[in-house]
Backbone as JSON, one array per atom type, in Angstrom:
{
  "sequence": "MEFIEQLINGLRSGSIFALIAIGYTMVYGIAKMINFAHGDIIMVGAYSLYIFIAKVNLPPVVAVILTMLVCTILGITIEKVAYKPLRKAPSLAVLITAIGVSYLLQSLALLIFKATPIPFSSFIEVPALQIGKITISGITIVTFLVTTVCMILLTLFINRTKIGSAMRAVSEDKQAAQLMGINVNRTISITFAIGSMLAAIAGILFISQYTSLRPTLGTLPGIKAFVAAVFGGIGSIPGAMLGGLLLGVIESLSKAYISTELADAIVFGILVLVLLVKPSGLLGKNRIEKV",
  "N": [[-70.03, 43.68, -222.66], [-69.1, 45.09, -220.53], [-68.23, 43.23, -218.69], [-66.0, 42.2, -220.32], [-64.44, 44.83, -219.9], [-64.38, 45.31, -217.26], [-62.64, 42.85, -216.93], [-60.48, 43.52, -218.38], [-59.8, 45.39, -216.76], [-59.11, 44.14, -214.39], [-57.03, 42.76, -215.22], [-54.95, 44.64, -215.72], [-54.45, 45.8, -213.08], [-53.57, 43.31, -211.98], [-51.37, 42.89, -213.22], [-49.53, 44.58, -212.19], [-49.68, 43.71, -209.56], [-48.37, 41.35, -210.16], [-45.9, 41.88, -210.83], [-44.72, 42.82, -208.55], [-45.26, 40.74, -206.89], [-43.36, 38.71, -207.92], [-40.55, 39.83, -206.94], [-41.16, 39.17, -204.17], [-41.54, 36.34, -204.56], [-38.93, 35.7, -205.9], [-36.94, 36.26, -203.89], [-37.45, 34.42, -201.48], [-37.33, 31.9, -202.87], [-34.71, 31.84, -203.29], [-33.32, 32.88, -200.95], [-34.74, 32.09, -199.05], [-36.43, 33.77, -197.63], [-39.04, 35.79, -196.47], [-39.51, 39.04, -197.59], [-41.11, 41.33, -196.14], [-40.67, 44.07, -196.02], [-40.93, 44.95, -198.85], [-43.18, 45.83, -199.97], [-42.89, 48.43, -199.35], [-40.98, 49.49, -200.75], [-42.06, 50.08, -203.18], [-43.5, 52.18, -202.19], [-41.33, 54.32, -201.91], [-40.02, 54.33, -204.42], [-42.49, 55.28, -205.63], [-42.15, 58.13, -204.33], [-39.69, 58.89, -204.95], [-40.07, 59.14, -208.08], [-41.85, 61.14, -208.06], [-40.31, 63.32, -206.53], [-38.08, 63.4, -208.42], [-39.23, 64.45, -211.03], [-41.43, 66.16, -210.45], [-40.0, 67.97, -208.71], [-37.31, 68.42, -208.97], [-37.42, 68.6, -211.86], [-36.66, 66.73, -213.91], [-36.59, 64.86, -217.23], [-38.82, 62.61, -218.0], [-37.95, 59.9, -218.57], [-35.32, 60.06, -217.57], [-35.97, 60.49, -215.15], [-37.27, 57.86, -214.6], [-35.39, 55.97, -214.63], [-33.48, 56.79, -212.81], [-35.19, 56.4, -210.54], [-35.73, 53.61, -210.81], [-32.82, 52.87, -210.06], [-32.34, 53.92, -207.41], [-34.27, 52.58, -205.93], [-33.32, 49.75, -206.42], [-30.6, 50.06, -205.23], [-31.39, 50.47, -202.72], [-33.03, 47.98, -202.16], [-30.87, 46.19, -202.08], [-29.24, 47.63, -199.94], [-31.01, 46.84, -197.81], [-31.1, 44.23, -197.55], [-28.02, 43.7, -197.25], [-27.76, 45.11, -194.54], [-29.83, 44.31, -192.95], [-31.19, 41.76, -193.47], [-29.06, 39.85, -194.32], [-27.31, 39.22, -191.83], [-29.38, 37.79, -190.65], [-29.83, 35.27, -191.86], [-29.47, 32.59, -190.88], [-31.05, 32.99, -188.45], [-33.89, 32.23, -186.47], [-37.15, 31.7, -187.96], [-38.95, 33.59, -186.92], [-37.56, 35.57, -185.96], [-36.64, 36.8, -188.37], [-38.77, 37.79, -189.43], [-39.95, 39.76, -187.87], [-37.75, 41.48, -187.89], [-38.17, 42.1, -190.8], [-40.66, 43.3, -190.48], [-40.03, 45.47, -188.76], [-38.27, 46.98, -190.61], [-40.22, 47.73, -192.53], [-41.71, 49.45, -191.0], [-39.92, 51.3, -190.48], [-39.12, 52.58, -192.97], [-41.38, 53.93, -193.72], [-42.05, 55.37, -191.66], [-39.99, 57.03, -192.07], [-40.84, 58.05, -194.36], [-43.15, 59.49, -193.81], [-42.24, 61.34, -191.83], [-40.6, 63.21, -193.78], [-42.09, 63.81, -195.89], [-44.68, 64.19, -194.63], [-48.37, 63.29, -193.55], [-50.2, 64.15, -195.36], [-51.79, 63.57, -198.19], [-50.14, 63.28, -201.28], [-50.97, 65.13, -204.35], [-50.5, 63.88, -207.64], [-49.72, 64.25, -211.17], [-50.03, 62.12, -213.9], [-47.1, 60.98, -215.92], [-47.17, 59.42, -217.98], [-48.4, 59.53, -220.99], [-50.36, 58.2, -223.45], [-52.19, 57.67, -225.94], [-55.87, 56.59, -225.83], [-56.97, 53.25, -226.61], [-59.43, 52.31, -228.88], [-61.65, 49.55, -229.48], [-63.78, 48.46, -231.24], [-66.84, 48.5, -229.33], [-65.11, 48.69, -226.62], [-63.17, 50.39, -224.53], [-59.78, 50.92, -224.06], [-57.51, 52.56, -221.87], [-54.57, 54.25, -222.24], [-52.73, 53.88, -219.81], [-53.55, 51.3, -219.23], [-52.58, 49.96, -221.4], [-49.78, 50.51, -221.63], [-48.91, 49.44, -219.24], [-49.74, 46.69, -219.62], [-47.85, 46.17, -221.6], [-45.17, 46.78, -220.45], [-45.23, 45.02, -218.43], [-45.17, 42.56, -219.74], [-42.82, 42.63, -221.12], [-40.99, 43.05, -219.13], [-41.51, 40.35, -217.82], [-40.61, 38.53, -219.84], [-37.76, 39.45, -220.33], [-36.74, 38.85, -217.7], [-37.31, 35.9, -217.7], [-35.51, 35.15, -219.68], [-33.4, 35.92, -218.72], [-32.85, 34.56, -216.26], [-32.82, 31.89, -217.34], [-30.9, 31.88, -219.33], [-28.49, 33.08, -218.62], [-25.35, 33.28, -216.94], [-25.37, 34.37, -214.26], [-28.11, 34.03, -213.72], [-28.11, 31.08, -214.18], [-26.63, 30.58, -211.58], [-28.44, 31.74, -209.89], [-30.57, 29.52, -209.94], [-29.12, 27.54, -209.12], [-28.32, 28.2, -206.48], [-30.77, 28.11, -205.39], [-31.67, 25.8, -205.27], [-29.84, 24.54, -203.67], [-27.75, 26.07, -201.11], [-25.19, 25.3, -200.0], [-24.5, 23.19, -201.66], [-23.99, 24.69, -204.17], [-22.15, 26.77, -203.29], [-19.72, 25.31, -202.99], [-19.26, 24.53, -205.66], [-18.45, 26.68, -206.41], [-19.52, 29.33, -206.66], [-20.55, 32.12, -205.96], [-22.3, 32.55, -203.06], [-23.35, 34.89, -201.59], [-23.26, 37.14, -203.08], [-24.93, 36.43, -205.11], [-27.58, 36.2, -203.8], [-27.91, 39.1, -203.35], [-28.24, 40.27, -205.57], [-30.55, 39.2, -206.32], [-32.0, 40.4, -204.62], [-31.79, 42.68, -205.86], [-32.75, 42.75, -208.14], [-35.48, 42.37, -207.74], [-36.07, 44.71, -206.2], [-35.68, 46.28, -208.32], [-37.86, 45.82, -209.96], [-40.12, 46.03, -208.37], [-39.65, 49.01, -208.17], [-40.77, 49.63, -210.47], [-43.15, 48.61, -210.47], [-44.11, 50.37, -208.82], [-44.1, 52.66, -210.12], [-45.93, 52.44, -212.3], [-48.25, 51.99, -210.65], [-48.47, 54.55, -209.46], [-48.8, 56.15, -211.53], [-51.19, 55.62, -211.94], [-53.02, 55.69, -209.9], [-52.4, 58.33, -208.92], [-51.78, 59.41, -206.54], [-50.03, 60.29, -203.7], [-48.89, 59.08, -200.57], [-47.43, 57.99, -197.46], [-48.33, 55.37, -196.76], [-48.84, 54.06, -199.23], [-47.55, 51.65, -200.31], [-48.32, 49.56, -198.77], [-50.78, 48.05, -198.82], [-50.97, 46.84, -201.85], [-48.36, 45.67, -201.49], [-49.42, 43.58, -199.49], [-51.1, 42.32, -201.09], [-49.68, 41.6, -203.23], [-47.99, 39.62, -201.94], [-49.88, 37.81, -201.09], [-50.74, 37.22, -204.17], [-48.16, 35.62, -204.97], [-48.26, 33.74, -203.18], [-50.61, 32.35, -203.94], [-49.99, 31.42, -206.48], [-47.86, 30.05, -206.06], [-45.26, 30.08, -204.2], [-42.21, 31.02, -204.58], [-42.0, 30.13, -207.22], [-41.49, 31.82, -210.24], [-43.27, 31.82, -212.91], [-45.55, 31.21, -211.23], [-45.86, 33.38, -209.69], [-46.54, 35.33, -211.37], [-48.88, 34.01, -212.61], [-50.41, 34.01, -210.57], [-50.37, 36.92, -209.6], [-51.99, 38.03, -211.8], [-54.4, 36.35, -211.91], [-55.43, 37.1, -209.31], [-55.68, 40.08, -209.74], [-58.0, 40.14, -211.83], [-59.72, 38.57, -210.24], [-60.55, 40.06, -208.09], [-61.14, 42.64, -209.33], [-63.67, 41.59, -210.89], [-65.2, 40.94, -208.61], [-65.48, 43.21, -207.25], [-67.23, 44.22, -209.23], [-69.46, 43.0, -209.8], [-70.35, 41.82, -207.44], [-69.25, 42.87, -204.41], [-67.96, 45.95, -203.73], [-67.19, 46.19, -200.81], [-66.62, 43.51, -200.06], [-64.54, 42.58, -201.59], [-62.25, 42.27, -200.94], [-62.26, 40.48, -199.03], [-63.26, 38.13, -200.32], [-61.21, 37.65, -202.09], [-59.36, 36.87, -200.49], [-60.31, 34.63, -199.19], [-60.73, 32.86, -201.6], [-57.96, 32.32, -201.82], [-57.73, 30.7, -199.5], [-59.09, 28.22, -199.93], [-58.02, 27.84, -202.43], [-55.29, 26.79, -201.39], [-55.93, 24.85, -199.47], [-56.76, 23.02, -201.24], [-54.61, 22.92, -202.64], [-51.48, 22.73, -201.08], [-49.07, 23.97, -202.01], [-49.46, 25.84, -203.85], [-50.73, 27.05, -206.89], [-48.87, 26.9, -209.03], [-46.73, 25.8, -207.69], [-44.21, 23.63, -206.06], [-44.41, 20.64, -204.36], [-41.66, 20.22, -201.74], [-39.59, 17.77, -200.44], [-38.15, 18.03, -197.31], [-35.06, 17.87, -196.13], [-33.64, 15.98, -193.24]],
  "CA": [[-69.12, 44.76, -222.77], [-69.1, 45.56, -219.08], [-67.38, 42.07, -218.39], [-64.67, 42.65, -220.85], [-63.85, 46.11, -219.45], [-63.71, 44.51, -215.76], [-61.54, 41.86, -217.12], [-59.26, 44.34, -218.76], [-58.9, 46.4, -215.43], [-58.42, 43.15, -213.57], [-55.55, 42.29, -216.02], [-54.22, 46.07, -215.42], [-54.09, 45.86, -211.68], [-53.11, 41.96, -211.69], [-49.89, 42.95, -213.79], [-48.92, 45.32, -211.0], [-49.39, 42.64, -208.43], [-47.36, 40.33, -210.21], [-44.45, 42.4, -210.81], [-44.44, 43.18, -207.13], [-44.81, 39.37, -206.37], [-41.91, 38.5, -208.37], [-39.76, 40.09, -206.03], [-41.35, 38.26, -203.06], [-41.13, 35.0, -204.9], [-37.43, 35.52, -205.72], [-36.13, 36.43, -202.64], [-38.03, 33.22, -200.91], [-37.21, 30.87, -203.64], [-33.27, 31.91, -203.27], [-32.8, 33.19, -199.75], [-35.88, 31.54, -198.15], [-36.96, 34.6, -196.58], [-39.86, 36.68, -196.85], [-39.36, 40.45, -197.5], [-42.03, 42.06, -195.99], [-40.41, 45.52, -196.36], [-41.0, 44.76, -200.16], [-43.9, 46.51, -200.58], [-42.66, 50.09, -199.06], [-40.01, 49.8, -201.61], [-42.8, 50.59, -204.11], [-43.53, 53.83, -201.83], [-40.09, 54.53, -202.05], [-39.98, 54.37, -205.89], [-43.1, 56.45, -206.07], [-41.73, 59.42, -203.96], [-38.77, 59.29, -205.75], [-40.5, 59.5, -209.09], [-42.26, 62.39, -207.51], [-39.1, 64.19, -206.38], [-37.34, 64.07, -209.77], [-40.05, 64.94, -211.87], [-41.78, 67.51, -209.79], [-39.09, 68.86, -207.96], [-35.87, 68.44, -209.92], [-37.69, 68.56, -213.25], [-35.91, 66.04, -214.94], [-37.19, 64.5, -218.11], [-39.27, 61.23, -217.23], [-37.24, 58.81, -218.96], [-34.27, 60.25, -216.88], [-36.67, 59.91, -213.59], [-37.95, 56.62, -214.32], [-34.37, 55.08, -214.73], [-33.17, 57.05, -211.46], [-36.11, 55.8, -209.72], [-35.37, 52.34, -210.72], [-31.72, 52.84, -209.49], [-32.88, 54.01, -205.75], [-35.03, 51.3, -205.33], [-32.3, 48.85, -206.39], [-29.79, 50.52, -204.29], [-32.22, 50.36, -201.06], [-32.84, 46.67, -202.11], [-29.37, 45.83, -201.78], [-28.89, 47.86, -198.65], [-31.82, 46.32, -197.08], [-30.66, 42.92, -197.42], [-26.83, 43.55, -196.52], [-28.07, 45.53, -193.23], [-30.75, 43.95, -192.15], [-31.27, 39.95, -193.68], [-27.65, 38.94, -194.21], [-27.12, 38.76, -190.55], [-30.35, 36.61, -190.16], [-30.01, 34.03, -192.66], [-29.46, 31.6, -190.29], [-31.67, 33.04, -187.5], [-35.4, 31.8, -186.67], [-38.19, 32.38, -188.77], [-39.58, 34.72, -186.23], [-36.56, 36.73, -185.84], [-36.56, 37.55, -189.87], [-40.45, 38.49, -189.47], [-40.08, 41.0, -186.86], [-36.73, 42.44, -188.54], [-39.02, 42.8, -191.94], [-41.9, 44.4, -190.14], [-39.5, 46.52, -188.52], [-37.61, 47.63, -191.79], [-41.03, 48.3, -193.29], [-42.38, 50.65, -190.55], [-38.72, 52.39, -190.77], [-39.34, 53.26, -194.16], [-42.82, 54.3, -193.71], [-41.86, 56.72, -190.7], [-39.14, 58.19, -192.76], [-41.29, 58.99, -195.49], [-44.07, 60.34, -192.87], [-41.38, 62.39, -191.39], [-40.37, 63.66, -194.7], [-43.57, 63.94, -196.8], [-45.93, 64.4, -193.9], [-49.47, 62.42, -193.75], [-51.22, 64.68, -196.26], [-51.65, 62.84, -199.76], [-49.66, 64.53, -202.47], [-51.54, 64.86, -205.88], [-49.23, 63.63, -208.67], [-49.97, 63.69, -212.62], [-49.45, 60.68, -214.5], [-46.47, 61.4, -217.06], [-47.75, 58.78, -219.21], [-49.47, 60.22, -222.36], [-50.42, 57.49, -224.59], [-53.71, 57.61, -226.41], [-56.66, 54.89, -225.51], [-57.15, 52.57, -227.95], [-60.76, 51.97, -229.16], [-61.6, 48.35, -230.19], [-65.4, 48.35, -231.27], [-67.28, 49.5, -228.01], [-64.31, 48.58, -225.69], [-62.26, 51.39, -224.94], [-58.68, 50.54, -223.49], [-56.95, 53.44, -221.72], [-53.36, 54.51, -222.29], [-51.99, 53.45, -218.92], [-53.47, 50.2, -219.22], [-51.47, 49.27, -222.81], [-48.35, 50.62, -221.06], [-48.77, 48.4, -217.92], [-49.65, 45.26, -220.38], [-46.58, 46.14, -222.37], [-43.92, 46.91, -219.56], [-45.02, 43.91, -217.71], [-44.71, 41.51, -220.72], [-41.59, 42.91, -221.52], [-40.04, 42.44, -217.98], [-41.53, 39.07, -217.79], [-39.74, 37.93, -220.96], [-36.48, 39.81, -219.85], [-36.67, 38.17, -216.62], [-37.3, 34.57, -218.02], [-34.2, 35.0, -220.5], [-32.23, 36.27, -217.85], [-32.44, 33.38, -215.52], [-32.54, 30.75, -218.0], [-29.94, 31.7, -220.45], [-27.19, 33.9, -218.2], [-24.6, 32.73, -216.1], [-25.92, 34.7, -212.93], [-29.42, 33.27, -213.79], [-27.81, 29.74, -213.52], [-26.49, 30.86, -210.05], [-29.61, 31.81, -208.97], [-31.2, 28.38, -209.88], [-28.32, 26.61, -208.12], [-28.58, 28.55, -204.73], [-32.19, 28.2, -204.93], [-31.72, 24.29, -204.99], [-28.95, 23.92, -202.68], [-26.91, 26.79, -201.1], [-24.0, 24.65, -199.86], [-23.65, 22.82, -202.92], [-23.77, 25.82, -204.86], [-21.15, 27.25, -202.8], [-18.66, 24.19, -203.28], [-19.15, 24.75, -207.15], [-17.67, 28.19, -206.67], [-20.83, 30.17, -206.85], [-20.59, 33.35, -204.6], [-23.59, 32.9, -202.55], [-23.83, 36.31, -201.15], [-23.54, 38.11, -204.32], [-26.29, 36.18, -205.73], [-28.76, 36.82, -202.87], [-27.99, 40.57, -203.41], [-28.53, 40.33, -207.0], [-31.88, 38.77, -206.54], [-32.67, 41.62, -204.4], [-31.58, 44.18, -206.6], [-33.76, 42.64, -209.51], [-36.74, 42.26, -206.98], [-36.44, 46.05, -205.93], [-36.14, 47.11, -209.53], [-39.32, 45.47, -210.41], [-40.95, 46.87, -207.48], [-39.78, 50.41, -208.65], [-41.36, 49.86, -211.86], [-44.64, 48.7, -210.2], [-44.66, 51.49, -208.06], [-44.13, 53.77, -210.92], [-47.06, 52.03, -212.72], [-49.29, 52.09, -209.75], [-49.02, 56.05, -209.03], [-49.37, 56.55, -212.65], [-52.77, 54.82, -212.42], [-53.74, 56.19, -209.03], [-52.08, 59.51, -209.02], [-51.55, 60.26, -205.28], [-48.82, 59.7, -202.91], [-48.89, 58.86, -198.84], [-46.42, 56.82, -196.69], [-48.63, 53.94, -196.95], [-49.22, 53.43, -200.48], [-47.27, 50.13, -200.81], [-48.97, 48.34, -197.86], [-51.87, 47.07, -199.35], [-50.48, 46.34, -202.96], [-47.66, 44.68, -201.07], [-50.03, 42.41, -199.24], [-52.07, 41.51, -202.26], [-48.87, 40.89, -204.21], [-47.56, 38.43, -201.15], [-51.17, 36.96, -201.31], [-50.58, 36.37, -205.44], [-46.94, 34.88, -204.8], [-48.63, 32.1, -202.54], [-51.77, 31.87, -204.55], [-49.12, 30.96, -207.54], [-46.93, 29.09, -205.56], [-44.38, 30.88, -203.65], [-40.58, 30.33, -205.29], [-42.24, 29.94, -208.46], [-41.71, 32.96, -210.94], [-44.57, 31.72, -213.4], [-46.64, 30.87, -210.45], [-46.02, 34.76, -209.1], [-47.19, 36.26, -212.54], [-50.05, 33.84, -212.73], [-51.26, 34.48, -209.32], [-51.05, 38.12, -209.85], [-53.21, 38.38, -212.87], [-55.71, 35.97, -211.65], [-55.83, 38.17, -208.11], [-56.31, 41.05, -210.16], [-58.99, 39.67, -212.26], [-60.87, 38.13, -209.25], [-60.74, 41.57, -207.23], [-62.09, 43.42, -210.36], [-64.82, 40.99, -211.04], [-65.76, 40.64, -207.16], [-65.97, 44.75, -206.91], [-68.07, 44.85, -210.15], [-70.5, 41.96, -209.76], [-70.81, 41.26, -206.0], [-69.68, 44.04, -203.46], [-66.75, 46.86, -203.36], [-66.46, 45.91, -199.51], [-66.22, 42.42, -199.85], [-64.02, 42.12, -202.58], [-60.64, 41.58, -200.54], [-62.5, 39.01, -198.15], [-63.25, 36.91, -201.57], [-60.04, 37.46, -202.79], [-58.52, 35.94, -199.25], [-61.3, 33.43, -199.05], [-60.51, 31.71, -202.57], [-56.57, 31.93, -201.59], [-57.62, 29.63, -198.36], [-59.64, 27.09, -200.8], [-56.67, 26.91, -203.39], [-54.13, 26.34, -200.68], [-56.6, 23.54, -198.56], [-56.82, 21.92, -201.86], [-53.24, 22.52, -203.08], [-50.73, 23.71, -200.32], [-48.05, 24.58, -202.8], [-50.05, 27.09, -204.5], [-51.23, 26.63, -208.03], [-47.86, 26.01, -209.89], [-45.48, 25.49, -206.59], [-44.1, 22.05, -206.07], [-43.94, 20.27, -202.84], [-40.22, 19.64, -201.73], [-39.39, 16.99, -199.19], [-37.14, 18.56, -196.4], [-33.78, 16.99, -195.54], [-33.34, 16.25, -191.85]],
  "C": [[-68.51, 45.08, -221.36], [-67.82, 44.42, -218.4], [-66.22, 42.34, -218.92], [-63.88, 43.84, -220.11], [-63.29, 45.81, -218.15], [-62.64, 43.65, -216.1], [-60.35, 42.58, -217.42], [-58.71, 44.98, -217.74], [-58.36, 45.4, -214.74], [-56.92, 43.07, -213.83], [-54.14, 43.4, -215.59], [-53.71, 45.8, -214.0], [-53.21, 44.67, -211.18], [-51.64, 42.34, -212.21], [-49.08, 43.74, -212.67], [-48.37, 44.57, -209.88], [-48.22, 41.55, -208.69], [-46.03, 40.77, -210.53], [-43.97, 42.43, -209.31], [-44.17, 41.55, -206.52], [-43.63, 38.5, -206.76], [-40.81, 38.72, -207.64], [-39.92, 39.43, -204.57], [-41.0, 36.62, -203.23], [-39.75, 34.7, -205.18], [-36.72, 35.33, -204.71], [-36.36, 34.93, -201.75], [-37.35, 32.26, -201.83], [-35.64, 30.75, -203.52], [-32.8, 31.8, -202.01], [-33.61, 32.67, -198.53], [-36.17, 32.37, -197.18], [-38.07, 35.55, -197.39], [-39.57, 38.23, -196.46], [-40.39, 41.11, -197.29], [-42.15, 43.66, -196.01], [-40.53, 45.74, -198.16], [-42.02, 45.99, -200.71], [-43.8, 48.24, -200.35], [-41.72, 50.31, -200.27], [-40.87, 50.68, -202.96], [-43.06, 52.09, -203.57], [-42.49, 54.44, -202.16], [-39.91, 54.97, -203.42], [-41.15, 55.49, -206.39], [-42.97, 57.92, -205.54], [-40.66, 59.69, -204.44], [-38.8, 59.8, -207.38], [-41.09, 61.23, -208.99], [-41.36, 63.45, -207.62], [-38.46, 64.58, -208.03], [-37.92, 64.39, -210.85], [-40.67, 66.27, -211.29], [-41.34, 68.5, -208.97], [-38.08, 69.22, -208.59], [-36.35, 68.68, -211.41], [-36.9, 67.97, -214.46], [-36.81, 65.23, -216.06], [-37.79, 62.98, -217.62], [-38.65, 59.84, -217.58], [-35.95, 58.81, -217.72], [-34.78, 59.72, -215.6], [-36.79, 58.77, -213.33], [-36.69, 55.47, -214.26], [-33.5, 55.45, -213.25], [-33.88, 56.41, -210.36], [-35.89, 54.08, -209.2], [-33.99, 51.96, -209.93], [-31.63, 53.11, -207.87], [-33.08, 52.98, -205.37], [-34.27, 49.96, -205.41], [-31.2, 49.12, -205.19], [-30.46, 50.1, -202.78], [-32.44, 49.23, -200.93], [-31.76, 46.17, -201.18], [-29.01, 46.02, -200.31], [-29.74, 47.2, -197.45], [-31.31, 45.01, -196.64], [-29.11, 43.03, -196.64], [-26.89, 43.91, -194.96], [-29.03, 44.67, -192.54], [-31.1, 42.23, -192.07], [-29.91, 39.37, -193.63], [-27.35, 38.38, -192.83], [-28.02, 37.57, -190.14], [-30.75, 35.46, -190.77], [-30.21, 32.8, -192.0], [-30.23, 31.34, -188.77], [-33.02, 32.27, -187.66], [-36.16, 32.59, -187.59], [-38.77, 33.76, -188.27], [-38.65, 36.09, -186.21], [-36.72, 37.79, -187.3], [-37.92, 38.42, -189.95], [-40.28, 39.72, -188.92], [-38.85, 41.9, -187.55], [-37.55, 42.94, -189.85], [-39.87, 43.7, -191.57], [-41.04, 45.63, -189.69], [-38.92, 47.44, -189.61], [-38.7, 48.35, -192.36], [-41.62, 49.62, -192.51], [-41.23, 52.06, -190.24], [-39.06, 53.22, -191.72], [-40.78, 54.15, -194.34], [-42.63, 55.62, -192.76], [-41.21, 57.53, -191.31], [-39.71, 59.02, -193.73], [-42.43, 59.87, -194.6], [-43.36, 61.59, -192.41], [-40.98, 63.55, -192.57], [-41.33, 64.36, -195.53], [-44.66, 64.4, -195.9], [-47.09, 63.37, -194.47], [-50.14, 63.03, -194.65], [-50.99, 64.11, -197.85], [-51.11, 64.03, -200.86], [-50.11, 64.03, -203.78], [-50.05, 64.8, -206.96], [-49.94, 62.93, -210.34], [-49.39, 62.48, -213.27], [-48.64, 61.37, -215.9], [-46.53, 60.63, -218.11], [-48.79, 59.14, -220.0], [-49.41, 59.3, -223.34], [-52.06, 57.43, -224.81], [-54.71, 56.06, -226.03], [-56.78, 54.46, -226.72], [-58.82, 51.8, -227.86], [-60.89, 50.53, -229.95], [-63.27, 48.04, -229.88], [-66.07, 49.31, -230.01], [-66.67, 49.15, -226.59], [-63.41, 49.74, -225.69], [-61.16, 51.08, -223.8], [-57.75, 51.96, -223.17], [-55.25, 53.3, -221.92], [-52.24, 53.93, -221.31], [-52.32, 51.83, -218.65], [-52.66, 49.7, -220.16], [-50.2, 49.47, -222.02], [-48.11, 49.59, -219.91], [-48.61, 47.1, -218.67], [-48.08, 45.28, -221.19], [-45.22, 45.9, -221.7], [-43.88, 45.7, -218.76], [-44.7, 42.8, -218.48], [-43.4, 41.57, -221.33], [-40.41, 42.59, -220.22], [-40.17, 41.35, -217.53], [-40.49, 37.95, -219.0], [-37.95, 38.14, -220.72], [-36.01, 38.98, -218.74], [-36.37, 36.5, -216.81], [-35.68, 34.26, -218.6], [-33.27, 34.85, -219.7], [-31.93, 35.08, -216.8], [-32.24, 32.12, -216.31], [-31.23, 30.62, -219.03], [-28.34, 32.72, -220.08], [-26.52, 32.96, -216.95], [-24.81, 33.19, -214.73], [-27.26, 33.97, -212.91], [-29.39, 31.95, -213.34], [-27.24, 29.64, -211.96], [-27.31, 30.88, -209.17], [-30.33, 30.57, -208.85], [-30.49, 27.46, -209.02], [-28.4, 26.91, -207.04], [-30.03, 28.2, -204.64], [-32.54, 26.74, -204.41], [-30.95, 23.86, -203.78], [-27.69, 24.96, -202.28], [-25.36, 26.28, -200.89], [-23.48, 24.01, -200.97], [-23.28, 23.69, -203.99], [-22.35, 26.38, -204.77], [-19.62, 26.34, -202.87], [-18.39, 24.51, -204.7], [-18.58, 26.07, -207.22], [-18.5, 29.34, -206.64], [-20.58, 31.05, -205.45], [-22.26, 33.57, -204.03], [-24.31, 34.34, -202.3], [-23.99, 37.42, -202.19], [-24.67, 37.73, -205.22], [-27.3, 36.43, -205.2], [-28.83, 38.26, -203.28], [-28.22, 40.92, -204.68], [-30.07, 39.98, -206.96], [-32.81, 39.84, -205.83], [-32.87, 43.1, -204.79], [-32.5, 43.97, -207.53], [-35.29, 42.92, -208.94], [-37.15, 43.68, -206.71], [-36.92, 46.65, -207.13], [-37.33, 47.12, -210.2], [-40.4, 46.12, -209.74], [-41.01, 48.52, -207.76], [-40.69, 50.6, -209.78], [-42.87, 49.47, -211.52], [-45.14, 49.85, -209.39], [-45.08, 52.69, -209.24], [-45.66, 53.89, -212.06], [-48.39, 52.14, -211.98], [-49.36, 53.88, -209.39], [-49.5, 56.65, -210.28], [-50.93, 56.31, -212.67], [-53.74, 55.77, -211.19], [-53.69, 57.56, -208.37], [-52.28, 60.39, -207.55], [-50.78, 59.63, -204.48], [-48.99, 59.66, -201.43], [-47.87, 57.97, -198.64], [-46.77, 55.76, -196.88], [-49.22, 53.28, -197.95], [-48.77, 52.25, -201.01], [-47.65, 49.2, -199.95], [-49.71, 47.5, -198.43], [-51.58, 46.34, -200.61], [-49.33, 45.38, -202.47], [-48.19, 43.63, -200.51], [-50.64, 41.75, -199.99], [-51.05, 40.91, -203.11], [-48.39, 39.71, -203.61], [-48.66, 37.47, -201.54], [-50.67, 35.99, -202.95], [-49.4, 35.52, -205.7], [-47.55, 33.48, -204.24], [-49.4, 31.47, -203.17], [-50.96, 30.97, -205.59], [-48.24, 29.85, -207.22], [-45.82, 29.86, -205.3], [-42.81, 30.28, -203.81], [-40.99, 30.0, -206.54], [-42.54, 31.6, -209.32], [-43.05, 32.84, -211.66], [-45.56, 31.91, -212.62], [-47.09, 32.73, -209.8], [-46.83, 35.47, -209.94], [-48.73, 35.74, -212.91], [-51.29, 34.17, -211.54], [-51.64, 35.91, -209.05], [-52.16, 38.44, -210.67], [-54.46, 37.72, -212.52], [-56.44, 36.69, -210.15], [-56.46, 39.49, -208.92], [-57.7, 40.9, -210.71], [-60.15, 39.39, -211.09], [-61.28, 39.51, -208.5], [-61.7, 42.35, -208.08], [-63.69, 43.08, -210.38], [-65.65, 41.12, -209.84], [-66.63, 42.45, -207.05], [-67.2, 45.05, -207.99], [-69.22, 44.18, -209.9], [-70.92, 41.48, -208.28], [-70.68, 42.43, -205.12], [-68.1, 44.64, -203.59], [-66.16, 46.31, -201.86], [-66.12, 44.72, -199.44], [-65.26, 41.68, -200.7], [-62.62, 41.73, -202.0], [-61.2, 40.46, -199.94], [-62.79, 38.04, -199.15], [-62.31, 36.65, -202.02], [-58.88, 36.34, -201.78], [-59.06, 34.63, -199.39], [-60.91, 32.33, -200.24], [-59.04, 31.36, -202.42], [-56.75, 30.66, -200.52], [-58.2, 28.34, -199.33], [-58.67, 26.62, -201.45], [-55.74, 26.3, -202.56], [-54.76, 24.93, -199.54], [-56.5, 22.3, -199.7], [-55.3, 21.4, -202.68], [-52.15, 23.73, -202.33], [-49.92, 24.41, -201.06], [-48.41, 25.72, -203.41], [-50.44, 26.24, -205.91], [-49.97, 26.0, -209.06], [-46.61, 25.83, -208.88], [-45.27, 24.08, -206.55], [-43.67, 21.63, -204.7], [-42.47, 19.48, -202.95], [-40.31, 18.94, -200.34], [-37.98, 17.63, -198.73], [-36.07, 17.71, -195.91], [-33.83, 17.22, -194.24], [-32.26, 15.44, -191.4]]
}
């Protein structure tokens, strides 16, 4: 029974990693950039939810919608201001800019909210589900449902809509897509918007689970989600989903049966082994670069 409970816990945290990882993998797949500030959008989402619920006293549904809107606008702004001018710049310049944006967001949060953790009571009140001797918490149920719905909607959006077709075309070849009349700039902005919205949802689920706010709360989940994206195959949305779920399960089982202190090392070690065997990740595709 303990193994099943740990498996469920791993899938819960893995679902959150998957939502964040999709933001990384979409931006890389379409804009060929790694947005290392993505984890801090989770932090902004968590603080936004706190303000809307604890300070403004808005209904939870309204607060969630406004939180998603804030993060979506933030994602578009970051893309327009920081990343758009660097699309043809060396990768190192993009990396330095991303790290700078990350530290800027953390510093602003530190300046406004200070370093002392702020307690936050979860607004998700769903009764636990009892299956035999196994108890599944309400937040776990909500996390599974929200993640599943997000994945289905995102898959339908990319495969069944005109904008989704544009995203796939830009991902394959920006110049060819532009010649076909696709607005590449708008497509990339929409990609950042969707990724940031998913990060907001992940931030809401994360803070509802851990109930403590601090300026660096998005750093570790962001790093782990990036690992999940690489693990599953950076640029592949199904790969990001699979990578997030596997990472969550591996981490949970490692903490339960090996060592809490070594859990992160085990996760990264498995990542290295997978990449040695399959450098493109579990579901990634090797691409031949044209020169």
